[in-house]
PDB file of N, CA, C and O in Angstrom:
ATOM      1  N   MET A   1      48.305-124.670   7.286  1.00  0.00           N
ATOM      2  CA  MET A   1      47.474-125.263   6.446  1.00  0.00           C
ATOM      3  C   MET A   1      47.859-124.838   4.953  1.00  0.00           C
ATOM      4  O   MET A   1      47.903-123.634   4.701  1.00  0.00           O
ATOM      5  N   ILE A   2      48.125-125.725   3.999  1.00  0.00           N
ATOM      6  CA  ILE A   2      48.499-125.222   2.641  1.00  0.00           C
ATOM      7  C   ILE A   2      47.476-124.207   1.843  1.00  0.00           C
ATOM      8  O   ILE A   2      47.867-123.537   0.887  1.00  0.00           O
ATOM      9  N   THR A   3      46.526-124.179   2.191  1.00  0.00           N
ATOM     10  CA  THR A   3      45.394-123.510   1.587  1.00  0.00           C
ATOM     11  C   THR A   3      45.410-121.828   1.733  1.00  0.00           C
ATOM     12  O   THR A   3      45.022-120.934   0.979  1.00  0.00           O
ATOM     13  N   ALA A   4      46.021-121.828   3.014  1.00  0.00           N
ATOM     14  CA  ALA A   4      45.986-120.490   3.405  1.00  0.00           C
ATOM     15  C   ALA A   4      47.327-120.046   2.976  1.00  0.00           C
ATOM     16  O   ALA A   4      47.376-118.833   2.774  1.00  0.00           O
ATOM     17  N   ALA A   5      48.437-120.694   2.780  1.00  0.00           N
ATOM     18  CA  ALA A   5      49.618-120.090   2.169  1.00  0.00           C
ATOM     19  C   ALA A   5      49.417-119.768   0.833  1.00  0.00           C
ATOM     20  O   ALA A   5      49.734-118.635   0.469  1.00  0.00           O
ATOM     21  N   VAL A   6      48.812-120.787  -0.202  1.00  0.00           N
ATOM     22  CA  VAL A   6      48.449-120.557  -1.681  1.00  0.00           C
ATOM     23  C   VAL A   6      47.204-119.808  -1.780  1.00  0.00           C
ATOM     24  O   VAL A   6      46.729-120.192  -2.849  1.00  0.00           O
ATOM     25  N   LEU A   7      46.536-119.096  -1.353  1.00  0.00           N
ATOM     26  CA  LEU A   7      45.108-118.455  -1.672  1.00  0.00           C
ATOM     27  C   LEU A   7      46.165-117.219  -1.695  1.00  0.00           C
ATOM     28  O   LEU A   7      46.717-116.994  -2.772  1.00  0.00           O
ATOM     29  N   PRO A   8      46.451-116.479  -0.676  1.00  0.00           N
ATOM     30  CA  PRO A   8      47.458-114.868  -1.348  1.00  0.00           C
ATOM     31  C   PRO A   8      48.186-115.090  -2.598  1.00  0.00           C
ATOM     32  O   PRO A   8      48.460-113.946  -2.960  1.00  0.00           O
ATOM     33  N   TRP A   9      48.563-115.742  -3.295  1.00  0.00           N
ATOM     34  CA  TRP A   9      49.400-116.301  -4.361  1.00  0.00           C
ATOM     35  C   TRP A   9      48.331-116.258  -5.396  1.00  0.00           C
ATOM     36  O   TRP A   9      48.286-115.299  -6.166  1.00  0.00           O
ATOM     37  N   VAL A  10      47.371-117.336  -5.479  1.00  0.00           N
ATOM     38  CA  VAL A  10      46.389-117.340  -6.557  1.00  0.00           C
ATOM     39  C   VAL A  10      45.213-115.970  -6.620  1.00  0.00           C
ATOM     40  O   VAL A  10      44.528-115.842  -7.635  1.00  0.00           O
ATOM     41  N   ALA A  11      45.083-115.106  -5.590  1.00  0.00           N
ATOM     42  CA  ALA A  11      44.501-113.929  -5.670  1.00  0.00           C
ATOM     43  C   ALA A  11      45.326-113.044  -6.367  1.00  0.00           C
ATOM     44  O   ALA A  11      44.934-112.348  -7.303  1.00  0.00           O
ATOM     45  N   GLY A  12      46.384-113.059  -5.954  1.00  0.00           N
ATOM     46  CA  GLY A  12      47.632-112.160  -6.824  1.00  0.00           C
ATOM     47  C   GLY A  12      47.593-112.370  -8.057  1.00  0.00           C
ATOM     48  O   GLY A  12      47.714-111.398  -8.804  1.00  0.00           O
ATOM     49  N   ALA A  13      47.386-113.905  -8.698  1.00  0.00           N
ATOM     50  CA  ALA A  13      47.490-114.232  -9.700  1.00  0.00           C
ATOM     51  C   ALA A  13      46.519-113.549 -10.912  1.00  0.00           C
ATOM     52  O   ALA A  13      46.734-113.182 -12.067  1.00  0.00           O
ATOM     53  N   PHE A  14      45.418-113.576 -10.087  1.00  0.00           N
ATOM     54  CA  PHE A  14      44.131-113.219 -10.664  1.00  0.00           C
ATOM     55  C   PHE A  14      43.969-111.819 -10.704  1.00  0.00           C
ATOM     56  O   PHE A  14      43.278-111.400 -11.633  1.00  0.00           O
ATOM     57  N   ALA A  15      44.417-111.041  -9.963  1.00  0.00           N
ATOM     58  CA  ALA A  15      44.464-109.690 -10.022  1.00  0.00           C
ATOM     59  C   ALA A  15      45.112-109.248 -11.173  1.00  0.00           C
ATOM     60  O   ALA A  15      44.583-108.513 -12.007  1.00  0.00           O
ATOM     61  N   LEU A  16      46.404-109.743 -11.240  1.00  0.00           N
ATOM     62  CA  LEU A  16      47.280-109.270 -12.293  1.00  0.00           C
ATOM     63  C   LEU A  16      46.748-109.592 -13.788  1.00  0.00           C
ATOM     64  O   LEU A  16      47.015-108.903 -14.773  1.00  0.00           O
ATOM     65  N   ALA A  17      45.901-110.826 -13.786  1.00  0.00           N
ATOM     66  CA  ALA A  17      45.260-111.289 -15.119  1.00  0.00           C
ATOM     67  C   ALA A  17      44.374-110.189 -15.274  1.00  0.00           C
ATOM     68  O   ALA A  17      44.201-109.710 -16.395  1.00  0.00           O
ATOM     69  N   ILE A  18      43.736-109.688 -14.177  1.00  0.00           N
ATOM     70  CA  ILE A  18      42.624-108.778 -14.328  1.00  0.00           C
ATOM     71  C   ILE A  18      43.504-107.259 -15.129  1.00  0.00           C
ATOM     72  O   ILE A  18      43.323-106.715 -16.219  1.00  0.00           O
ATOM     73  N   ALA A  19      44.394-106.989 -14.082  1.00  0.00           N
ATOM     74  CA  ALA A  19      45.177-105.530 -14.756  1.00  0.00           C
ATOM     75  C   ALA A  19      45.672-105.963 -16.360  1.00  0.00           C
ATOM     76  O   ALA A  19      45.357-105.094 -17.174  1.00  0.00           O
ATOM     77  N   LEU A  20      46.366-107.108 -16.933  1.00  0.00           N
ATOM     78  CA  LEU A  20      46.514-107.362 -17.951  1.00  0.00           C
ATOM     79  C   LEU A  20      45.195-107.369 -18.986  1.00  0.00           C
ATOM     80  O   LEU A  20      45.419-106.959 -20.125  1.00  0.00           O
ATOM     81  N   ALA A  21      44.210-107.688 -18.755  1.00  0.00           N
ATOM     82  CA  ALA A  21      43.096-107.618 -19.421  1.00  0.00           C
ATOM     83  C   ALA A  21      42.398-106.158 -19.497  1.00  0.00           C
ATOM     84  O   ALA A  21      41.811-105.791 -20.514  1.00  0.00           O
ATOM     85  N   LEU A  22      42.494-105.471 -18.500  1.00  0.00           N
ATOM     86  CA  LEU A  22      42.490-103.943 -18.237  1.00  0.00           C
ATOM     87  C   LEU A  22      43.012-103.243 -19.659  1.00  0.00           C
ATOM     88  O   LEU A  22      42.398-102.783 -20.622  1.00  0.00           O
ATOM     89  N   TYR A  23      44.464-103.379 -19.337  1.00  0.00           N
ATOM     90  CA  TYR A  23      45.279-103.069 -20.218  1.00  0.00           C
ATOM     91  C   TYR A  23      45.005-103.413 -21.711  1.00  0.00           C
ATOM     92  O   TYR A  23      45.120-102.508 -22.538  1.00  0.00           O
ATOM     93  N   ARG A  24      44.694-104.508 -22.057  1.00  0.00           N
ATOM     94  CA  ARG A  24      44.093-104.793 -23.510  1.00  0.00           C
ATOM     95  C   ARG A  24      42.559-104.337 -23.553  1.00  0.00           C
ATOM     96  O   ARG A  24      42.065-104.126 -24.661  1.00  0.00           O
ATOM     97  N   LEU A  25      41.919-104.204 -22.606  1.00  0.00           N
ATOM     98  CA  LEU A  25      40.713-103.470 -22.878  1.00  0.00           C
ATOM     99  C   LEU A  25      40.723-101.737 -23.200  1.00  0.00           C
ATOM    100  O   LEU A  25      39.962-101.207 -24.009  1.00  0.00           O
ATOM    101  N   LEU A  26      41.390-101.265 -22.672  1.00  0.00           N
ATOM    102  CA  LEU A  26      42.021-100.037 -23.111  1.00  0.00           C
ATOM    103  C   LEU A  26      42.994 -99.505 -24.106  1.00  0.00           C
ATOM    104  O   LEU A  26      43.027 -98.324 -24.452  1.00  0.00           O
ATOM    105  N   ARG A  27      43.776-100.434 -24.542  1.00  0.00           N
ATOM    106  CA  ARG A  27      44.760-100.438 -25.764  1.00  0.00           C
ATOM    107  C   ARG A  27      44.318-101.237 -26.950  1.00  0.00           C
ATOM    108  O   ARG A  27      45.078-101.075 -27.905  1.00  0.00           O
ATOM    109  N   GLY A  28      43.184-102.160 -27.212  1.00  0.00           N
ATOM    110  CA  GLY A  28      43.171-102.982 -27.975  1.00  0.00           C
ATOM    111  C   GLY A  28      42.960-102.300 -29.237  1.00  0.00           C
ATOM    112  O   GLY A  28      42.363-101.227 -29.331  1.00  0.00           O
ATOM    113  N   PRO A  29      43.581-103.098 -30.433  1.00  0.00           N
ATOM    114  CA  PRO A  29      43.453-102.343 -31.958  1.00  0.00           C
ATOM    115  C   PRO A  29      42.046-102.142 -32.356  1.00  0.00           C
ATOM    116  O   PRO A  29      41.623-101.154 -32.956  1.00  0.00           O
ATOM    117  N   SER A  30      41.282-103.274 -31.930  1.00  0.00           N
ATOM    118  CA  SER A  30      39.837-103.419 -32.333  1.00  0.00           C
ATOM    119  C   SER A  30      39.019-103.887 -31.566  1.00  0.00           C
ATOM    120  O   SER A  30      39.386-104.339 -30.481  1.00  0.00           O
ATOM    121  N   LEU A  31      37.688-103.888 -31.957  1.00  0.00           N
ATOM    122  CA  LEU A  31      36.597-103.634 -30.898  1.00  0.00           C
ATOM    123  C   LEU A  31      36.500-105.101 -30.726  1.00  0.00           C
ATOM    124  O   LEU A  31      35.941-105.310 -29.650  1.00  0.00           O
ATOM    125  N   ALA A  32      36.797-106.178 -31.311  1.00  0.00           N
ATOM    126  CA  ALA A  32      37.005-107.374 -31.159  1.00  0.00           C
ATOM    127  C   ALA A  32      37.739-108.072 -29.819  1.00  0.00           C
ATOM    128  O   ALA A  32      37.392-108.951 -29.030  1.00  0.00           O
ATOM    129  N   ASP A  33      38.965-107.204 -29.968  1.00  0.00           N
ATOM    130  CA  ASP A  33      40.023-107.584 -29.027  1.00  0.00           C
ATOM    131  C   ASP A  33      39.488-106.853 -27.692  1.00  0.00           C
ATOM    132  O   ASP A  33      39.576-107.437 -26.612  1.00  0.00           O
ATOM    133  N   ARG A  34      39.037-105.805 -27.771  1.00  0.00           N
ATOM    134  CA  ARG A  34      38.126-105.213 -26.677  1.00  0.00           C
ATOM    135  C   ARG A  34      37.385-106.155 -25.903  1.00  0.00           C
ATOM    136  O   ARG A  34      37.794-106.515 -24.799  1.00  0.00           O
ATOM    137  N   VAL A  35      36.100-106.669 -26.510  1.00  0.00           N
ATOM    138  CA  VAL A  35      35.258-107.387 -26.263  1.00  0.00           C
ATOM    139  C   VAL A  35      35.825-108.999 -25.759  1.00  0.00           C
ATOM    140  O   VAL A  35      35.103-109.682 -25.032  1.00  0.00           O
ATOM    141  N   LEU A  36      36.888-109.395 -26.127  1.00  0.00           N
ATOM    142  CA  LEU A  36      37.591-110.332 -25.816  1.00  0.00           C
ATOM    143  C   LEU A  36      38.340-110.329 -24.162  1.00  0.00           C
ATOM    144  O   LEU A  36      38.384-111.189 -23.283  1.00  0.00           O
ATOM    145  N   ALA A  37      38.817-109.071 -24.249  1.00  0.00           N
ATOM    146  CA  ALA A  37      39.356-108.555 -23.095  1.00  0.00           C
ATOM    147  C   ALA A  37      38.215-108.121 -22.012  1.00  0.00           C
ATOM    148  O   ALA A  37      38.671-108.035 -20.871  1.00  0.00           O
ATOM    149  N   LEU A  38      37.188-107.906 -22.105  1.00  0.00           N
ATOM    150  CA  LEU A  38      35.914-108.039 -21.481  1.00  0.00           C
ATOM    151  C   LEU A  38      35.724-109.359 -20.822  1.00  0.00           C
ATOM    152  O   LEU A  38      35.670-109.644 -19.626  1.00  0.00           O
ATOM    153  N   ASP A  39      35.640-110.060 -21.835  1.00  0.00           N
ATOM    154  CA  ASP A  39      35.308-111.413 -21.382  1.00  0.00           C
ATOM    155  C   ASP A  39      36.117-111.829 -20.605  1.00  0.00           C
ATOM    156  O   ASP A  39      35.571-112.253 -19.586  1.00  0.00           O
ATOM    157  N   THR A  40      37.352-111.926 -20.599  1.00  0.00           N
ATOM    158  CA  THR A  40      38.694-112.494 -19.797  1.00  0.00           C
ATOM    159  C   THR A  40      38.620-111.619 -18.474  1.00  0.00           C
ATOM    160  O   THR A  40      39.058-112.118 -17.437  1.00  0.00           O
ATOM    161  N   MET A  41      38.043-110.235 -18.459  1.00  0.00           N
ATOM    162  CA  MET A  41      38.257-109.637 -17.206  1.00  0.00           C
ATOM    163  C   MET A  41      36.738-110.064 -16.259  1.00  0.00           C
ATOM    164  O   MET A  41      36.726-109.995 -15.030  1.00  0.00           O
ATOM    165  N   TYR A  42      36.071-110.303 -16.708  1.00  0.00           N
ATOM    166  CA  TYR A  42      34.716-111.096 -15.713  1.00  0.00           C
ATOM    167  C   TYR A  42      35.011-112.411 -15.578  1.00  0.00           C
ATOM    168  O   TYR A  42      34.770-112.837 -14.448  1.00  0.00           O
ATOM    169  N   VAL A  43      35.535-113.350 -16.491  1.00  0.00           N
ATOM    170  CA  VAL A  43      36.340-114.553 -16.319  1.00  0.00           C
ATOM    171  C   VAL A  43      36.828-114.486 -14.625  1.00  0.00           C
ATOM    172  O   VAL A  43      36.394-114.948 -13.569  1.00  0.00           O
ATOM    173  N   ASN A  44      37.945-113.661 -15.033  1.00  0.00           N
ATOM    174  CA  ASN A  44      39.171-113.983 -13.782  1.00  0.00           C
ATOM    175  C   ASN A  44      38.328-113.061 -12.429  1.00  0.00           C
ATOM    176  O   ASN A  44      38.506-113.415 -11.264  1.00  0.00           O
ATOM    177  N   ALA A  45      37.541-112.027 -12.732  1.00  0.00           N
ATOM    178  CA  ALA A  45      36.770-111.453 -11.837  1.00  0.00           C
ATOM    179  C   ALA A  45      35.989-112.404 -10.707  1.00  0.00           C
ATOM    180  O   ALA A  45      35.905-112.270  -9.486  1.00  0.00           O
ATOM    181  N   LEU A  46      35.361-113.586 -11.758  1.00  0.00           N
ATOM    182  CA  LEU A  46      34.439-114.533 -10.859  1.00  0.00           C
ATOM    183  C   LEU A  46      35.776-115.582 -10.499  1.00  0.00           C
ATOM    184  O   LEU A  46      35.617-116.243  -9.473  1.00  0.00           O
ATOM    185  N   ALA A  47      36.725-115.738 -11.046  1.00  0.00           N
ATOM    186  CA  ALA A  47      37.576-116.585 -10.355  1.00  0.00           C
ATOM    187  C   ALA A  47      37.681-116.095  -8.980  1.00  0.00           C
ATOM    188  O   ALA A  47      37.322-116.713  -7.978  1.00  0.00           O
ATOM    189  N   LEU A  48      38.439-114.410  -9.043  1.00  0.00           N
ATOM    190  CA  LEU A  48      38.892-114.019  -7.833  1.00  0.00           C
ATOM    191  C   LEU A  48      37.736-114.029  -6.993  1.00  0.00           C
ATOM    192  O   LEU A  48      37.993-114.563  -5.914  1.00  0.00           O
ATOM    193  N   LEU A  49      36.618-113.653  -7.091  1.00  0.00           N
ATOM    194  CA  LEU A  49      35.565-113.881  -5.971  1.00  0.00           C
ATOM    195  C   LEU A  49      35.431-115.445  -5.587  1.00  0.00           C
ATOM    196  O   LEU A  49      35.229-115.582  -4.380  1.00  0.00           O
ATOM    197  N   ILE A  50      35.479-116.381  -6.141  1.00  0.00           N
ATOM    198  CA  ILE A  50      35.795-117.693  -5.832  1.00  0.00           C
ATOM    199  C   ILE A  50      36.609-117.989  -4.713  1.00  0.00           C
ATOM    200  O   ILE A  50      36.321-118.503  -3.632  1.00  0.00           O
ATOM    201  N   VAL A  51      37.892-117.487  -5.261  1.00  0.00           N
ATOM    202  CA  VAL A  51      39.226-117.321  -4.196  1.00  0.00           C
ATOM    203  C   VAL A  51      38.563-117.064  -3.067  1.00  0.00           C
ATOM    204  O   VAL A  51      38.352-117.924  -2.212  1.00  0.00           O
ATOM    205  N   VAL A  52      38.093-115.559  -2.967  1.00  0.00           N
ATOM    206  CA  VAL A  52      37.992-114.680  -1.796  1.00  0.00           C
ATOM    207  C   VAL A  52      36.964-115.454  -0.927  1.00  0.00           C
ATOM    208  O   VAL A  52      37.027-115.361   0.299  1.00  0.00           O
ATOM    209  N   GLY A  53      35.937-116.282  -1.587  1.00  0.00           N
ATOM    210  CA  GLY A  53      34.991-116.966  -0.973  1.00  0.00           C
ATOM    211  C   GLY A  53      35.484-118.335  -0.233  1.00  0.00           C
ATOM    212  O   GLY A  53      34.800-118.840   0.657  1.00  0.00           O
ATOM    213  N   ILE A  54      36.635-118.859  -0.636  1.00  0.00           N
ATOM    214  CA  ILE A  54      37.250-119.912   0.057  1.00  0.00           C
ATOM    215  C   ILE A  54      38.006-119.497   1.182  1.00  0.00           C
ATOM    216  O   ILE A  54      38.128-120.186   2.195  1.00  0.00           O
ATOM    217  N   ALA A  55      38.680-118.020   0.966  1.00  0.00           N
ATOM    218  CA  ALA A  55      39.531-117.838   1.981  1.00  0.00           C
ATOM    219  C   ALA A  55      38.503-117.357   3.170  1.00  0.00           C
ATOM    220  O   ALA A  55      38.756-117.529   4.363  1.00  0.00           O
ATOM    221  N   LEU A  56      37.686-116.927   2.834  1.00  0.00           N
ATOM    222  CA  LEU A  56      36.512-116.015   4.124  1.00  0.00           C
ATOM    223  C   LEU A  56      35.600-117.501   4.524  1.00  0.00           C
ATOM    224  O   LEU A  56      35.285-117.654   5.704  1.00  0.00           O
ATOM    225  N   GLY A  57      35.234-118.477   3.580  1.00  0.00           N
ATOM    226  CA  GLY A  57      34.369-119.362   4.014  1.00  0.00           C
ATOM    227  C   GLY A  57      33.160-118.896   4.383  1.00  0.00           C
ATOM    228  O   GLY A  57      32.497-119.202   5.374  1.00  0.00           O
ATOM    229  N   ASP A  58      32.830-117.860   3.204  1.00  0.00           N
ATOM    230  CA  ASP A  58      31.512-117.251   3.157  1.00  0.00           C
ATOM    231  C   ASP A  58      30.543-117.562   1.789  1.00  0.00           C
ATOM    232  O   ASP A  58      31.017-117.164   0.725  1.00  0.00           O
ATOM    233  N   ALA A  59      29.413-118.146   1.747  1.00  0.00           N
ATOM    234  CA  ALA A  59      29.110-118.662   0.399  1.00  0.00           C
ATOM    235  C   ALA A  59      28.510-117.389  -0.223  1.00  0.00           C
ATOM    236  O   ALA A  59      28.238-117.341  -1.423  1.00  0.00           O
ATOM    237  N   VAL A  60      28.294-116.278   0.682  1.00  0.00           N
ATOM    238  CA  VAL A  60      27.606-114.993  -0.546  1.00  0.00           C
ATOM    239  C   VAL A  60      28.575-114.782  -1.718  1.00  0.00           C
ATOM    240  O   VAL A  60      28.163-114.538  -2.852  1.00  0.00           O
ATOM    241  N   TYR A  61      29.823-114.880  -1.421  1.00  0.00           N
ATOM    242  CA  TYR A  61      30.840-114.570  -2.912  1.00  0.00           C
ATOM    243  C   TYR A  61      30.464-115.648  -3.902  1.00  0.00           C
ATOM    244  O   TYR A  61      30.857-115.559  -5.065  1.00  0.00           O
ATOM    245  N   PHE A  62      29.842-116.496  -3.563  1.00  0.00           N
ATOM    246  CA  PHE A  62      29.757-117.666  -4.495  1.00  0.00           C
ATOM    247  C   PHE A  62      28.511-117.602  -5.267  1.00  0.00           C
ATOM    248  O   PHE A  62      28.354-118.135  -6.366  1.00  0.00           O
ATOM    249  N   GLU A  63      27.383-116.723  -4.443  1.00  0.00           N
ATOM    250  CA  GLU A  63      26.366-116.239  -5.113  1.00  0.00           C
ATOM    251  C   GLU A  63      26.718-115.081  -5.822  1.00  0.00           C
ATOM    252  O   GLU A  63      26.025-114.688  -6.761  1.00  0.00           O
ATOM    253  N   ALA A  64      27.562-114.599  -5.519  1.00  0.00           N
ATOM    254  CA  ALA A  64      27.970-113.205  -6.126  1.00  0.00           C
ATOM    255  C   ALA A  64      28.563-113.680  -7.814  1.00  0.00           C
ATOM    256  O   ALA A  64      28.137-113.362  -8.924  1.00  0.00           O
ATOM    257  N   ALA A  65      29.332-114.272  -7.532  1.00  0.00           N
ATOM    258  CA  ALA A  65      30.119-115.249  -8.811  1.00  0.00           C
ATOM    259  C   ALA A  65      29.078-115.618  -9.773  1.00  0.00           C
ATOM    260  O   ALA A  65      29.101-115.208 -10.933  1.00  0.00           O
ATOM    261  N   LEU A  66      28.193-116.364  -9.323  1.00  0.00           N
ATOM    262  CA  LEU A  66      27.273-116.903 -10.297  1.00  0.00           C
ATOM    263  C   LEU A  66      26.521-115.942 -11.021  1.00  0.00           C
ATOM    264  O   LEU A  66      26.047-116.108 -12.145  1.00  0.00           O
ATOM    265  N   LEU A  67      26.421-114.720 -10.167  1.00  0.00           N
ATOM    266  CA  LEU A  67      25.612-113.511 -10.915  1.00  0.00           C
ATOM    267  C   LEU A  67      26.505-113.051 -11.843  1.00  0.00           C
ATOM    268  O   LEU A  67      26.117-112.888 -13.000  1.00  0.00           O
ATOM    269  N   ILE A  68      27.879-112.763 -11.467  1.00  0.00           N
ATOM    270  CA  ILE A  68      28.671-112.084 -12.605  1.00  0.00           C
ATOM    271  C   ILE A  68      28.670-112.962 -13.829  1.00  0.00           C
ATOM    272  O   ILE A  68      28.506-112.427 -14.926  1.00  0.00           O
ATOM    273  N   ALA A  69      28.854-114.383 -13.727  1.00  0.00           N
ATOM    274  CA  ALA A  69      28.733-115.190 -14.578  1.00  0.00           C
ATOM    275  C   ALA A  69      27.525-115.203 -15.760  1.00  0.00           C
ATOM    276  O   ALA A  69      27.698-115.437 -16.956  1.00  0.00           O
ATOM    277  N   VAL A  70      26.339-114.905 -15.130  1.00  0.00           N
ATOM    278  CA  VAL A  70      25.489-115.180 -16.090  1.00  0.00           C
ATOM    279  C   VAL A  70      25.037-113.558 -16.768  1.00  0.00           C
ATOM    280  O   VAL A  70      24.341-113.426 -17.775  1.00  0.00           O
ATOM    281  N   PHE A  71      25.584-112.476 -15.996  1.00  0.00           N
ATOM    282  CA  PHE A  71      25.546-111.112 -16.743  1.00  0.00           C
ATOM    283  C   PHE A  71      26.601-110.868 -17.524  1.00  0.00           C
ATOM    284  O   PHE A  71      26.579-109.982 -18.378  1.00  0.00           O
ATOM    285  N   GLY A  72      27.926-111.859 -17.237  1.00  0.00           N
ATOM    286  CA  GLY A  72      28.772-111.694 -18.167  1.00  0.00           C
ATOM    287  C   GLY A  72      28.454-112.633 -19.445  1.00  0.00           C
ATOM    288  O   GLY A  72      28.566-112.078 -20.538  1.00  0.00           O
ATOM    289  N   PHE A  73      28.083-113.949 -19.431  1.00  0.00           N
ATOM    290  CA  PHE A  73      27.627-114.436 -20.578  1.00  0.00           C
ATOM    291  C   PHE A  73      26.476-113.574 -21.424  1.00  0.00           C
ATOM    292  O   PHE A  73      26.735-113.427 -22.618  1.00  0.00           O
ATOM    293  N   PHE A  74      25.727-113.221 -21.130  1.00  0.00           N
ATOM    294  CA  PHE A  74      24.779-112.372 -21.674  1.00  0.00           C
ATOM    295  C   PHE A  74      25.334-111.054 -22.277  1.00  0.00           C
ATOM    296  O   PHE A  74      24.938-110.672 -23.379  1.00  0.00           O
ATOM    297  N   GLY A  75      26.163-110.424 -21.627  1.00  0.00           N
ATOM    298  CA  GLY A  75      26.829-109.244 -22.106  1.00  0.00           C
ATOM    299  C   GLY A  75      27.823-109.740 -23.536  1.00  0.00           C
ATOM    300  O   GLY A  75      27.838-109.170 -24.626  1.00  0.00           O
ATOM    301  N   THR A  76      28.585-110.922 -23.144  1.00  0.00           N
ATOM    302  CA  THR A  76      29.447-111.458 -24.204  1.00  0.00           C
ATOM    303  C   THR A  76      28.468-111.775 -25.614  1.00  0.00           C
ATOM    304  O   THR A  76      28.889-111.617 -26.760  1.00  0.00           O
ATOM    305  N   VAL A  77      27.264-112.190 -25.314  1.00  0.00           N
ATOM    306  CA  VAL A  77      26.061-112.737 -26.137  1.00  0.00           C
ATOM    307  C   VAL A  77      26.009-111.404 -27.402  1.00  0.00           C
ATOM    308  O   VAL A  77      26.133-111.380 -28.627  1.00  0.00           O
ATOM    309  N   ALA A  78      25.781-110.476 -26.426  1.00  0.00           N
ATOM    310  CA  ALA A  78      25.320-109.224 -26.593  1.00  0.00           C
ATOM    311  C   ALA A  78      26.066-108.549 -27.653  1.00  0.00           C
ATOM    312  O   ALA A  78      25.634-108.063 -28.698  1.00  0.00           O
ATOM    313  N   ALA A  79      27.270-108.603 -27.199  1.00  0.00           N
ATOM    314  CA  ALA A  79      28.768-107.781 -27.836  1.00  0.00           C
ATOM    315  C   ALA A  79      28.830-108.490 -29.179  1.00  0.00           C
ATOM    316  O   ALA A  79      28.678-107.933 -30.265  1.00  0.00           O
ATOM    317  N   ALA A  80      29.062-109.738 -28.990  1.00  0.00           N
ATOM    318  CA  ALA A  80      29.084-110.741 -30.518  1.00  0.00           C
ATOM    319  C   ALA A  80      28.113-110.564 -31.539  1.00  0.00           C
ATOM    320  O   ALA A  80      28.415-110.631 -32.730  1.00  0.00           O
ATOM    321  N   ARG A  81      26.875-110.324 -31.099  1.00  0.00           N
ATOM    322  CA  ARG A  81      25.879-110.011 -32.081  1.00  0.00           C
ATOM    323  C   ARG A  81      25.945-108.643 -32.820  1.00  0.00           C
ATOM    324  O   ARG A  81      25.838-108.435 -34.028  1.00  0.00           O
ATOM    325  N   PHE A  82      26.209-107.494 -31.500  1.00  0.00           N
ATOM    326  CA  PHE A  82      26.789-105.912 -32.438  1.00  0.00           C
ATOM    327  C   PHE A  82      27.415-105.896 -33.401  1.00  0.00           C
ATOM    328  O   PHE A  82      27.200-105.201 -34.394  1.00  0.00           O
ATOM    329  N   LEU A  83      28.786-107.118 -33.136  1.00  0.00           N
ATOM    330  CA  LEU A  83      29.964-107.154 -33.807  1.00  0.00           C
ATOM    331  C   LEU A  83      29.687-107.689 -35.134  1.00  0.00           C
ATOM    332  O   LEU A  83      30.488-107.469 -36.043  1.00  0.00           O
ATOM    333  N   LYS A  84      28.500-108.453 -35.356  1.00  0.00           N
ATOM    334  CA  LYS A  84      28.558-109.471 -36.281  1.00  0.00           C
ATOM    335  C   LYS A  84      27.305-108.571 -37.282  1.00  0.00           C
ATOM    336  O   LYS A  84      27.408-108.245 -38.465  1.00  0.00           O
ATOM    337  N   ARG A  85      26.350-108.372 -36.503  1.00  0.00           N
ATOM    338  CA  ARG A  85      25.166-107.659 -37.040  1.00  0.00           C
ATOM    339  C   ARG A  85      25.264-106.279 -37.046  1.00  0.00           C
ATOM    340  O   ARG A  85      25.099-105.890 -38.202  1.00  0.00           O
ATOM    341  N   GLY A  86      25.493-105.188 -36.137  1.00  0.00           N
ATOM    342  CA  GLY A  86      25.472-104.092 -35.921  1.00  0.00           C
ATOM    343  C   GLY A  86      24.524-103.669 -35.491  1.00  0.00           C
ATOM    344  O   GLY A  86      24.095-102.538 -35.719  1.00  0.00           O
ATOM    345  N   SER A  87      23.809-104.843 -34.493  1.00  0.00           N
ATOM    346  CA  SER A  87      22.432-104.334 -33.967  1.00  0.00           C
ATOM    347  C   SER A  87      22.523-105.691 -32.863  1.00  0.00           C
ATOM    348  O   SER A  87      23.153-106.727 -33.073  1.00  0.00           O
ATOM    349  N   ILE A  88      21.720-105.367 -31.658  1.00  0.00           N
ATOM    350  CA  ILE A  88      21.553-106.167 -30.897  1.00  0.00           C
ATOM    351  C   ILE A  88      20.416-106.913 -30.856  1.00  0.00           C
ATOM    352  O   ILE A  88      20.552-108.128 -30.712  1.00  0.00           O
ATOM    353  N   VAL A  89      19.069-106.344 -30.974  1.00  0.00           N
ATOM    354  CA  VAL A  89      17.991-106.815 -31.333  1.00  0.00           C
ATOM    355  C   VAL A  89      17.701-106.846 -32.786  1.00  0.00           C
ATOM    356  O   VAL A  89      17.901-105.823 -33.440  1.00  0.00           O
ATOM    357  N   GLU A  90      17.178-108.085 -33.444  1.00  0.00           N
ATOM    358  CA  GLU A  90      16.547-108.183 -34.558  1.00  0.00           C
ATOM    359  C   GLU A  90      15.457-107.247 -35.018  1.00  0.00           C
ATOM    360  O   GLU A  90      14.910-107.424 -36.106  1.00  0.00           O
TER     361      GLU A  90
END
């Protein structure tokens, strides 16, 4: 089956993307770069969880990916507000 042959390559590509985003998170010249790297990391982690869920055929990974998506979205909004206003809550 072609899916079984492709999924390890896809998982490796997402793991590499997470590693590169981690490098930008640690090395980023500005705070905005670090926030974008963190946003990229959670999107790649979400995609990696979906790939693992497809490979294992378990729906729990899809639920975990949904939780990561929700928390990642709110985290990105909070970080953007902090960068813009200097405070998260008005």
